[in-house]
C-alpha positions as YAML, in Angstrom:
chain: A
units: angstrom
residues:
- id: 1
  name: MET
  ca: [20.80, 8.29, -59.80]
- id: 2
  name: ASN
  ca: [21.35, 4.75, -61.38]
- id: 3
  name: ASN
  ca: [21.23, 1.95, -58.66]
- id: 4
  name: LYS
  ca: [22.26, -1.40, -59.87]
- id: 5
  name: ARG
  ca: [20.14, -4.01, -58.22]
- id: 6
  name: GLN
  ca: [20.05, -7.67, -57.75]
- id: 7
  name: VAL
  ca: [16.84, -9.60, -57.20]
- id: 8
  name: MET
  ca: [16.43, -11.37, -53.81]
- id: 9
  name: VAL
  ca: [13.54, -13.80, -53.32]
- id: 10
  name: PHE
  ca: [12.78, -15.63, -50.08]
- id: 11
  name: HIS
  ca: [10.06, -17.34, -48.32]
- id: 12
  name: ALA
  ca: [8.70, -15.97, -45.05]
- id: 13
  name: PRO
  ca: [6.39, -17.47, -42.50]
- id: 14
  name: LYS
  ca: [2.79, -16.49, -43.13]
- id: 15
  name: GLU
  ca: [2.48, -14.46, -39.82]
- id: 16
  name: LEU
  ca: [5.66, -12.44, -40.69]
- id: 17
  name: TYR
  ca: [4.30, -11.81, -44.13]
- id: 18
  name: GLU
  ca: [1.00, -10.47, -42.79]
- id: 19
  name: GLN
  ca: [2.70, -8.25, -40.17]
- id: 20
  name: THR
  ca: [4.94, -6.78, -42.97]
- id: 21
  name: LYS
  ca: [1.94, -6.32, -45.30]
- id: 22
  name: ASP
  ca: [0.09, -4.62, -42.44]
- id: 23
  name: ILE
  ca: [2.89, -2.21, -41.66]
- id: 24
  name: SER
  ca: [3.64, -1.49, -45.39]
- id: 25
  name: THR
  ca: [-0.06, -0.58, -45.74]
- id: 26
  name: GLU
  ca: [-0.04, 1.62, -42.64]
- id: 27
  name: GLU
  ca: [3.25, 3.40, -43.81]
- id: 28
  name: MET
  ca: [1.97, 3.54, -47.45]
- id: 29
  name: VAL
  ca: [5.16, 1.96, -48.82]
- id: 30
  name: SER
  ca: [5.62, -1.19, -50.70]
- id: 31
  name: ILE
  ca: [6.42, -4.51, -48.96]
- id: 32
  name: SER
  ca: [9.64, -4.60, -51.11]
- id: 33
  name: SER
  ca: [10.64, -1.18, -49.90]
- id: 34
  name: LEU
  ca: [10.04, -2.06, -46.27]
- id: 35
  name: CYS
  ca: [11.92, -5.28, -46.61]
- id: 36
  name: ARG
  ca: [14.91, -3.50, -48.31]
- id: 37
  name: ASN
  ca: [15.10, -0.88, -45.54]
- id: 38
  name: ALA
  ca: [14.82, -3.39, -42.74]
- id: 39
  name: LEU
  ca: [17.59, -5.51, -44.42]
- id: 40
  name: LYS
  ca: [19.66, -2.42, -44.89]
- id: 41
  name: HIS
  ca: [19.43, -1.60, -41.15]
- id: 42
  name: LEU
  ca: [20.21, -5.14, -40.10]
- id: 43
  name: VAL
  ca: [23.27, -5.31, -42.34]
- id: 44
  name: THR
  ca: [24.53, -1.92, -41.04]
- id: 45
  name: ASP
  ca: [23.93, -2.96, -37.36]
- id: 46
  name: TYR
  ca: [25.71, -6.23, -37.95]
- id: 47
  name: GLN
  ca: [28.68, -4.47, -39.56]
- id: 48
  name: ASN
  ca: [28.84, -1.99, -36.75]
- id: 49
  name: SER
  ca: [28.72, -4.66, -34.09]
- id: 50
  name: ARG
  ca: [31.57, -6.56, -35.93]
- id: 51
  name: LYS
  ca: [33.75, -3.48, -35.86]
- id: 52
  name: VAL
  ca: [33.15, -2.96, -32.19]
- id: 53
  name: SER
  ca: [33.88, -6.59, -31.40]
- id: 54
  name: SER
  ca: [37.06, -6.52, -33.40]
- id: 55
  name: LYS
  ca: [38.19, -3.49, -31.55]
- id: 56
  name: LEU
  ca: [37.42, -5.19, -28.23]
- id: 57
  name: ASP
  ca: [39.54, -8.10, -29.34]
- id: 58
  name: GLU
  ca: [42.51, -5.78, -30.18]
- id: 59
  name: ASN
  ca: [42.18, -3.86, -26.82]
- id: 60
  name: PRO
  ca: [40.65, -6.21, -24.25]
- id: 61
  name: ILE
  ca: [39.40, -4.65, -21.01]
- id: 62
  name: VAL
  ca: [41.82, -5.59, -18.37]
- id: 63
  name: GLY
  ca: [41.05, -5.67, -14.57]
- id: 64
  name: ARG
  ca: [37.40, -6.81, -14.62]
...
């Protein structure tokens, strides 16, 4: 499998970094992997929410 990747670099508050590091250690995965998976889930949830929202806009609930 050949995954093309783009580098993402960002700053995080120290407390968030420490919590992320603790979870990655506990789960035995890299911080990078944990962040990638978390971001993937966030983007997927966002896209799903947008789809539901656009469907509600197309078919508003009448009578409430």
